[in-house]
N, C-alpha and C positions, 0 to 999 in steps of 0.2 A: 309435299316434297320430302324425301327421306335423306337425312344427313348421316353419313357413316360415322360410327363411333369407334370404340376399340375392338380389336379381334384378339382375344387372349388364347394362347395355345396351351396345351397340356405340358407343364414344365416337368412332370415326373418322368417323361420319356426323354432320354438323351437323344440329341439330334446333331448330326454333322452339319457343316455349313451348306453342303449341297442339299442335305435334307431340309434345311430351312427354306430353300427356294422351292422345293417340291411342296412343302407344307403351305407356303404362301399361295402357290397356284391352286392347290386343292381347296383352300379356304376362300378363294375368290379375291385375294389381295394382290391382284396383278397390276394395280395402278400405282403402287408405291414400292420403294426398295424394301426387301425383307430383312436387310441388315440394319435398318434404322430403328432404334428402340431406346427404352430407358436403361440406365446403367445397371440397375438392380434386377431388371427383367429383360433378358436378351431376346425373348420371343414375343415381345409386345410390338404392335404396329401403330405408330402415331399418325395422326392425320393433320398435324399443324406444325409449323416451324417453331423450335424452342431451343434454348440453351441447355435444356435437359436431355435432348436427343443425342445419342452417341452412335457412332458407326462401329458395328461389331465385326466388320470385315478386315479391320486393321488391328495391329498390335503395337503399342497399347491402344485401347479404344480411345477415340477422340471425337470432339464435337465438330461437325461440319459447319461452315458458315451458314447463317440464316438464308442468305441469298442463294446459296447452292442447294439448301434443303427445298426452297420454293421452286427453283428452276429445274432440279434434277431428282432429288431423293423422293419427293412427294408427288411425282408425276409419272405417267406411264413410260416416259423416256428415261427412267433411271438406269436402264441397261447400258446407256451410252456414257455413263459416268466412268472416268478413268480408274477410280478406286474399285468399282464393281467388276470391270473387265480385267483388272490386274490379279496376280496371284494373291491368295489370302495370306494373312498374318504379316503384311508389309506395313510400313509406317504411313500415316496420312500425309499426303503432299502438303507442304507449308502453305501453298496458295489456296488450298481448300479448307484448311483447319481454322476454327475459331481461335482468335488470339486473345489471351488474357495477359495483360501487361503487369508483370510483377513489380516494375519500378514504381507504379502508383501506390501499391501497398507499402513499399519501403519508404516512399516519401511521406505517406500518411503516418507511418510509424515514427520517423524522425520528427515530424511536425508535432505529434502527440507528446514525445519526450520533451521537446522544447517548450510546449505549452505548460506541461507539468512543472518544469523547472521555474518558469516565470511565476506560476501560481505559488510555488513553495517559497520563492524569494519574497513575494508580496506578503504572505502569511507571516514570515519571519520578521519583516519590517514592522508589521502591525503589532506583533507581540513585544518587540523591543521598544518602539516609540510610544505605544499605548495612547493614541490620540484621543481616546474616549474618556481618559481620566481628567476630571474637571479640577480646576484650581480651587483652593479653600475659599469659602464665601466670607468676605470681610464685612464687619458690621458697618452699616452706613453712617456717615458723619451726620450729627444733628443739624437740622436746618436752622438757619438764623431766625429768631423771633421777628415777626413783622413789626415795623415801627409805624405809629400813627402819624399821619400828616394832616395838619389843620388846613382845610381847603376853604377859602373865603367864598361865600355865596350870598345872594341877595334874594330875599323873600318879599314879593309884592303882594300885599293884601288889599282887598276891597274894604273900605272903611265901614260900609254898611253890612258887610257879611258877618254872619254869626260864626264864632269859632266852631269848627267841626272836629269830630274825632277822626284823626288821620290814620288810625289803624285800619289796615285793609282786611276785609273779610276773606277767610280762606276760600280758595277756589274749590268748587265741588269736584269730588273724585269721580272720574268717568267710570261708568259701569262696564266691565269687560263683557264683550259680546261673544257668544259661543262660536267657535270656528268650525267649519264643516271639513271633515276628513275626506279627501277624494277616494272614491272606490277604486281599488286597483283593477286595471284592465288586463285580462288574461291574454297572453301572447303565445304563439307557437313557433317552433323552429322551422324555418322554410326547408322544404325537401330539396336541398342542393345536392351536388355530387358527393357520394360516399356518406350521406346522412341516412340513418336507418328509417325506412318507410314501412308503416304497418305495425300492428300490435300482435295479433295471433300469428299471421304469416308475415315474416319480415324479409325485406329486400334492401339492397342498395343499388344505385345507378352509378356506374363507374366508367371513366374514360380510359381506354387502353393506352398504356405506355410501352416504350420499346423494351423488348425482352420478356414481356409478360405472356402468359398462356392460360388457357382454360384450366389445365391441370393445376397451375399455381393458384388460381382463384379457388378451386375446389379444396385445396389443402388449407389455405388461409381461412376460409369461411365454413369449414366443416360440412362440405357437401360433396358432390362428385360431378365429373364432366357431363354425364348424361342428363342430370337434373338441370344443370345450367343451360344445356342445349334445348331442353324441353320448354323452359319458361321464357325463352327469347324468340320473338316473332320474326321469322325469316332471317335467322342468324347466318352470317356469312362466315364459313370456316375455310381456311384459317383466318383468325381475327387479325385485323389490321390496326396499326397505330392510329390513335385519335378517334377510333370508332367507339360507340356507346354500347355498353352491355349491361344487362340486368343480372345481378348475382343473388340467389336465395341464400339465407343464412340458416345454418344448423339444420339442413334438410337433406336426407339421403334418398327420398322417394318423392317425385312430383305429385303423386296422388291425383286429385281432381283439379289441380291448379290449371288455369288457362295459360296461354302464352301472353307475354306483355310486350307492348311497343312503348319505349320511353319517349315522352313528348316534352320538349323544353318550352317553358313559358317565356314569351318575348314582349307581350303587351301588358300594360297596366290595367288593373281592375277586373281581370278575368276571374270567373268562379268555376267550381267543378260542374255546375249546371251548364255553363257555357260550353265546357269541354265535351260533356255528354251529348249535347245537341249538335256540336260540330262533327263528332266522329260517329254519331248514331249508336252509342253504347248505352247499356242500362245504367241509370244514375245510381241506384242502390249498390250494384256491384262495383262501380267505379269508386264510390265513397268508401266501401268496406275495405278494398285492397289498399287504398291510399290513406286510410285512417283520417278522413276529412269530412266536414259537413258539406252539404250541397252548395251552400252560399258562402263558404269560406273564400276570402279574397286571396288570390294567388299573386305572387310577386315575380317580376322578371328574374330569370336565372334559376327558377324553381323547376323541378321535374315531376311529371305525373305519369303513372303507369296506366296505359290504355289496355284493358283486357281484350285479347284476340283469340281466335280459334288456334289450338295448338297444331303445329305442323310437323313436329318431330316426336316420334314414338319409338320405344325400344322395349325389349322383353326383359322383365325383371327376373 
């Protein structure tokens, strides 16, 4: 199954807005709005909803709502969009524009000033009161000398007994026995979400949050969107909130990497050998990409990368 990626146009040629539509048709991009793209690259064509997509048909450029991007901008029915059919260089209608609430930042700013003031007063109080300064140590009063008290007692002796030396023999000193030092047991960090998996080829398994995109992951982890699409088995684009995605780290070319299907561990006592038998994959390949031994015990909540045949290819 081919998943469309980016279609980059030659930015050296100046293009009119009508020319943009002609260019989009000639390049086969008839299934999404030609005016939707990145702020710094007006001729890019995105294939997923994002807060970084702006509409270049309006002045000033504005971000359409994510719901409008999904239902109109990124579908073949983009021509029914009221912005597309309107005259160019108009403002984005308020009901279609992504709203960024400036009150939140102002509230956060006042809150930060208040917190800084409280911290300053607390530091001033500590400098003035100096609670850590200890009082001078006074010499202890001499303890009263113990007084001897004559305690009457009665000794009963056997008349036939021979006086014995009453001094008790010293008790034998016990010999100290050597204590065994326990051997430390090596532990490993479970491969939970956002924990690095692998040594030579490194990945993380991530749960998608609202507002995130493949382009954002590529920027944060020094890779690119096409590599991310290549290493994910049957990836659904655009990505949806709470879906699970595999992100390669510091890699700009997928090379000979397979695609990976993330598998979450739910049962106690499973091993990598059990996973290989369950999914019918090569145990050595499974162990290499997950940086685990075949009989390592997996814990619930841990994630394993199942190697699969790659379904997405693109020209480098």
